[in-house]
C-alpha positions as CSV (number, residue, x, y, z in Angstrom):
1,X,41.7,-98.8,104.7
2,X,41.9,-95.4,102.7
3,X,39.2,-94.6,100.1
4,X,39.8,-92.4,97.0
5,X,36.8,-90.6,96.4
6,X,34.9,-92.0,93.1
7,X,36.0,-89.4,91.5
8,X,39.2,-90.0,91.3
9,X,38.7,-93.8,90.4
10,X,39.6,-93.0,86.6
11,X,42.6,-91.9,87.0
12,X,43.7,-94.7,89.3
13,X,42.4,-97.0,86.9
14,X,43.6,-95.5,83.8
15,X,47.5,-95.3,86.3
16,X,47.3,-98.2,86.6
17,X,46.4,-99.6,83.0
18,X,49.6,-97.7,81.9
19,X,51.7,-98.8,84.5
20,X,51.0,-102.3,83.7
21,X,51.8,-102.0,80.1
22,X,54.4,-99.4,80.3
23,X,57.3,-101.9,79.7
24,X,56.3,-103.2,76.3
25,X,58.3,-102.7,73.1
26,X,57.0,-101.0,70.7
27,X,53.7,-102.7,69.1
28,X,51.4,-102.7,65.8
29,X,48.9,-105.2,66.4
30,X,45.6,-103.6,67.2
31,X,44.8,-106.5,69.7
32,X,47.8,-106.2,71.9
33,X,46.5,-105.7,75.7
34,X,48.3,-102.0,75.4
35,X,46.6,-101.0,72.6
36,X,43.1,-102.1,74.3
37,X,44.3,-100.5,77.6
38,X,45.1,-97.5,75.4
39,X,42.1,-97.3,73.3
40,X,40.1,-97.2,77.0
41,X,42.3,-94.7,78.3
42,X,41.5,-92.5,75.5
43,X,38.0,-93.3,75.6
44,X,38.0,-92.7,79.4
45,X,39.8,-88.9,78.4
46,X,36.4,-88.3,76.2
47,X,38.6,-88.2,72.9
48,X,37.8,-89.5,69.7
49,X,39.7,-92.4,68.6
50,X,37.8,-95.4,67.7
51,X,40.6,-98.1,68.3
52,X,44.6,-97.7,68.6
53,X,45.7,-99.4,65.5
54,X,49.8,-98.8,66.6
55,X,51.6,-97.7,69.4
56,X,55.6,-96.4,69.8
57,X,56.4,-96.4,73.3
58,X,58.5,-93.6,74.2
59,X,59.1,-94.5,77.9
60,X,57.9,-96.6,80.5
61,X,54.4,-94.8,81.0
62,X,54.7,-92.8,77.5
63,X,53.7,-93.5,74.5
64,X,52.5,-92.4,70.7
65,X,49.2,-94.2,69.8
66,X,47.8,-93.9,66.5
67,X,44.0,-94.4,65.9
68,X,41.9,-95.8,63.4
69,X,40.1,-92.9,62.5
70,X,43.2,-90.9,62.2
71,X,43.9,-89.0,65.7
72,X,47.4,-89.4,67.2
73,X,47.7,-89.1,71.4
74,X,50.6,-89.3,73.6
75,X,49.3,-90.9,76.5
76,X,51.1,-90.7,79.7
77,X,51.0,-90.1,83.5
78,X,51.9,-86.2,84.5
79,X,53.8,-85.1,87.3
80,X,51.1,-85.1,89.1
81,X,50.0,-89.2,88.9
82,X,47.2,-88.4,86.0
83,X,46.9,-90.0,82.7
84,X,47.1,-87.9,80.3
85,X,46.6,-87.7,77.0
86,X,47.9,-84.6,74.0
87,X,46.4,-84.5,70.5
88,X,49.4,-84.9,67.9
């Protein structure tokens, strides 16, 4: 069995979260599972957000997230398979 180094586990977890919610249509409810997953992903990346309050899906694993504190992020899986968030 292949074992991932511990410092890679957060990227694996985030990729799984986005892969599971990637096919969801654009959502506006802050209680949706995708909003909760994106909130957790942004927090794990150490970025300020509070809570994701609206989402616009741009692709299977590409979302624009608006946070309760006013920050907006593009959250996606990059070419290396890592979850990334860019401030918008």
